[in-house]
N, C-alpha and C positions, 0 to 999 in steps of 0.2 A: 669311344675314340681311344686309340693307343698312342701314348706319348713316347714314341720310340724314334730313333734316328732312321731316316728313310732307307739307308743302306742296311740297317738291321732288318727292316721289313723285307728287303730283297733277299738277304741271307736266309732268313727264316722261311720265306715262301719257297725258295729253291730247295732247301733242305727237306721241308715237309713234303713237297712234291716227289722228291727222290725216294721217299719211303714206299713208293709204289714199286720200286725195283730193288731197294735195299731194306731189309726188315728192320723196323725201328726197335731199339732196345735202350736201356737206361744209359749206357755209355755213349751211344751215338747221339742221343737227344741232349745229353749234357754237353757233349762236344759242340753240337750245333749252336747252342746259346753262347758258348765261350768263344765262338768265331765272330760274334756280333760286335760292332764298334761300341755298343752300349755297355759291354762287359769290361770291367777293369781287371785285366788278367794279372796273374802272379808274375813277378820277375824271376828269371832263371838265375841260379847260382850253381857252382860246381857240384854242390852237395846233391841237388835234385836233378840236374840235367841228365845224368846217365840213366837214372830210373825213368825219367820222362821219355827219353829216346827209346828205351826198352818197351815202355807202354805203347808208344807210338808204333813201333814195329809190330807189336802183337795185335793191335786193334785197328790199324790204318785201313784195312779192307772193309771194316764195318762202318767207317765214318760216312756221314751223309753228304759231306762236301770233301772228298778225298784231296789231299794236298797235291798229288801228281796231276789231277785233272783241273783244279780250280785256282791254283796258286802258282806264283813265280818262285823260282829258286831263292830269290832275295827275300821272300816272305817266310823262309823256313824258321827263323828265330821267333817271329811273331806267332807262327802256327804252333811251335813248341810251347810257347807261353800259354796258349789256349789249351793245349794238351795237359800241361801241368795243373791248370785250374780245373780241368775236367777230373783229374786224379784227386784233387783236394775235395771237390764236391762229392765224388764217389766215396771217398773215405768218410765224409760227413754223414751221408745217408746210409752207410753201412755201420754206423754207430761207433766209429772209432772215437776214442776219448779226445776231448778238445786239446788237452796238453800234448798228446801224441801228434795231433795234426799240426799244432804250432811248432813243435820241435822238428818234425819232418820237413815242413815247407818254410821254416824260418820266418814265421809270421806271428802276429799276436791275436788274442781273442777278438779284438775289434775288427781285424782284417777278415776273420771268419764271418762275423756278423754282417759286414759290408758285402761280402761276396754272396752270402746266403740270401740277403735281401735283393741283390741284383738278379741272382739266378731265379728266385721265386717270381720276380716281376717278368723276366724274360720267358719263363716257362708258361706263365699265365698269358703273355702276349702270344706265344706259340699256340696255345689252346684256342684263343680267340681267332687267330688266323686259320687254324685248322677248321674251325666252325664256319668261318667266312668262305673258305675255299671248298667246303663240303668234304673234307678228308675225315670223315666221321669215325673211322677206325682208330684214330689217334686221340680223340677227345678225352675219353676216360683214362687212357694211359698217361696223358699229360696232366690231367687233374690229380691223379694219384702221385705222380712225380712232384708236382708243385707242393703237395702236402708233406711229402717225404723230405723235400729240401727245407721247407719252412721249419720243421721240427727236428730234422736230422735223425730219421729212423728208417728201419727196414719196413717193407710193405706189411708185414704181419702185425705191426703195432698201430696201423692207421686208425682203427676204430677207438683204441684206448687213448692215444695221444691227443685226440681232439677234446677230451674231457677237460674242463677247467681244473686247474691245480695239479694236473698230472704231469705233462711234459715228457721230455726225452728219457731221463733217468728213471723216473717213477714208473713210466709205462713199461719199460724193460723189466724192472723188478716185479711188477704185477704179472707180466706175461710169463716170466721164468718160474713164478710160484704157482702157475696153473690157471691164472685168471687171464683168459685169452681175448675176451670181449667184454664190453660194458655190462651185458646181461649177467655175466658171471659174478659181478660185484654184489648183486642182490643177495647172494648166498653167503657173503663174507661178513663176519661181524666186525664192528668198528675196531675192537682191540687187535684182531689179526691184521686188519688193514694198516693199522698204525705201525705194527712190527715189520710187515712186508716192505712198505714204502718209506720207512724211517721218517714218519711224520707225526705231528701232534693230533690230538683229538679234533680240534677245530677244522683242520684241513681234511682229515679223514671223513668228518661229517659232511663237509661240502661235496666231496667226491661221491659219497654214498647218495646224497640227496638228488644227484643228477640222474640216477638210474631207478629211483624209487618214486612211484607216483600213485 
């Protein structure tokens, strides 16, 4: 059972069905969940509104629930707030630094965590609805996106970031050093792992133990 607002279910169902005529991508799936009443969208200020309107203009044709077709003119501000939240989540999963996101959107770290938790839940709900309505082509994409939102990483880090004690920053450090997947860790000595990820021996040992059996 999904504990979502009934209208959230309506929004998600319509958006998911629209992927039959509009190709699903990261941006329009993020935008879809941000149009749900269960999402607590960012408030607009002068600092971000201009950039939000530019983003809206660039991507409006991709959105699964286009403003011109599904919303009234009086809904424009609320729609833009959803677009701003879409932008923030996009920055998060593209590994923008937390302090950069806070500065850009005039929010705090707690706001990021709150929106990330909501987005993860709504993407999971979308995944379950896609399964229910047999829109099977979306299930894997939504599963990947859910993990990317949870950890704030690009798709290339998905296998590394799931390891305990690794996380967002360490998985990027590992990847950039040539360790692309968990299996690569088997060849790495504890001492090198400590230097790459800037961690102590105890954590390095825990990471290594997950790939050695």
